[in-house]
C-alpha positions as a printed NumPy array, in Angstrom:
array([[-196.926,  125.164,  -45.422],
       [-198.88 ,  123.019,  -42.944],
       [-202.531,  123.026,  -41.949],
       [-205.398,  121.033,  -40.464],
       [-208.136,  119.463,  -42.602],
       [-211.366,  121.147,  -41.484],
       [-213.84 ,  119.727,  -44.012],
       [-213.988,  117.131,  -46.767],
       [-216.921,  116.176,  -49.01 ],
       [-216.367,  112.597,  -50.167],
       [-219.123,  112.771,  -52.77 ],
       [-217.757,  115.879,  -54.486],
       [-214.042,  115.28 ,  -53.82 ],
       [-213.082,  118.585,  -52.247],
       [-212.341,  120.057,  -48.843],
       [-210.772,  122.889,  -46.899],
       [-207.562,  123.214,  -44.89 ],
       [-206.987,  125.694,  -42.052],
       [-203.367,  126.88 ,  -42.415],
       [-201.181,  126.741,  -39.307],
       [-199.974,  130.334,  -39.602],
       [-200.599,  133.366,  -37.447],
       [-203.232,  133.187,  -34.74 ],
       [-205.399,  130.046,  -34.701],
       [-208.635,  130.327,  -36.707],
       [-207.71 ,  133.721,  -38.236],
       [-206.162,  132.591,  -41.547],
       [-208.68 ,  131.939,  -44.329],
       [-209.29 ,  128.274,  -45.096],
       [-207.696,  126.931,  -48.281],
       [-209.64 ,  124.891,  -50.854],
       [-208.254,  121.55 ,  -52.044],
       [-209.493,  118.934,  -54.521],
       [-208.802,  115.199,  -54.256],
       [-206.644,  115.511,  -57.397],
       [-204.271,  117.707,  -55.317],
       [-203.771,  114.918,  -52.731],
       [-200.618,  113.015,  -53.631],
       [-201.86 ,  109.659,  -52.295],
       [-205.36 ,  110.145,  -53.798],
       [-206.695,  109.026,  -50.387],
       [-208.711,  111.828,  -48.751],
       [-207.031,  113.071,  -45.563],
       [-209.252,  112.624,  -42.495],
       [-210.804,  115.653,  -40.845],
       [-208.488,  116.884,  -38.104],
       [-205.338,  115.48 ,  -39.741],
       [-202.316,  117.703,  -40.231],
       [-201.218,  118.039,  -43.838],
       [-198.472,  119.822,  -45.73 ],
       [-199.325,  121.651,  -48.932],
       [-198.241,  124.314,  -51.392],
       [-200.408,  127.322,  -52.265],
       [-201.076,  127.751,  -55.977],
       [-203.22 ,  130.16 ,  -57.975],
       [-206.749,  128.819,  -58.391],
       [-209.499,  130.031,  -60.695],
       [-211.181,  132.043,  -57.913],
       [-208.602,  132.188,  -55.111],
       [-205.431,  130.422,  -53.931],
       [-205.803,  126.69 ,  -53.408],
       [-203.721,  123.808,  -52.091],
       [-201.557,  121.511,  -54.229],
       [-199.26 ,  118.59 ,  -53.316],
       [-201.333,  117.806,  -50.204],
       [-199.675,  115.15 ,  -47.987],
       [-200.379,  113.834,  -44.488],
       [-197.923,  114.976,  -41.827],
       [-199.297,  113.528,  -38.594],
       [-201.543,  110.505,  -38.523],
       [-202.464,  108.42 ,  -35.521],
       [-205.279,  106.836,  -33.574],
       [-208.736,  107.121,  -35.137],
       [-207.395,  109.135,  -38.071],
       [-205.066,  106.265,  -39.014],
       [-207.913,  103.718,  -38.909],
       [-210.056,  105.985,  -41.078],
       [-207.335,  106.448,  -43.695],
       [-206.56 ,  102.721,  -43.818],
       [-210.213,  101.797,  -44.217],
       [-210.527,  104.175,  -47.207],
       [-207.359,  102.923,  -48.903]])
């Protein structure tokens, strides 16, 4: 499944992904933790990522999060955090 990173809190190591399914902005956002990001580098806000939904303690969450599309300012941000 693919989605767009909508939020990430660097201090707490978690964020939310808006899945690219159905009508835009109608699917519930999916929680992810930095430990679910394969590269361990936080994906920039607005970046497209692929992920797998898994059962979380409260609701489904993302696992195996990987960048799909990265360019321009998002690329510079990711490189500077690496």
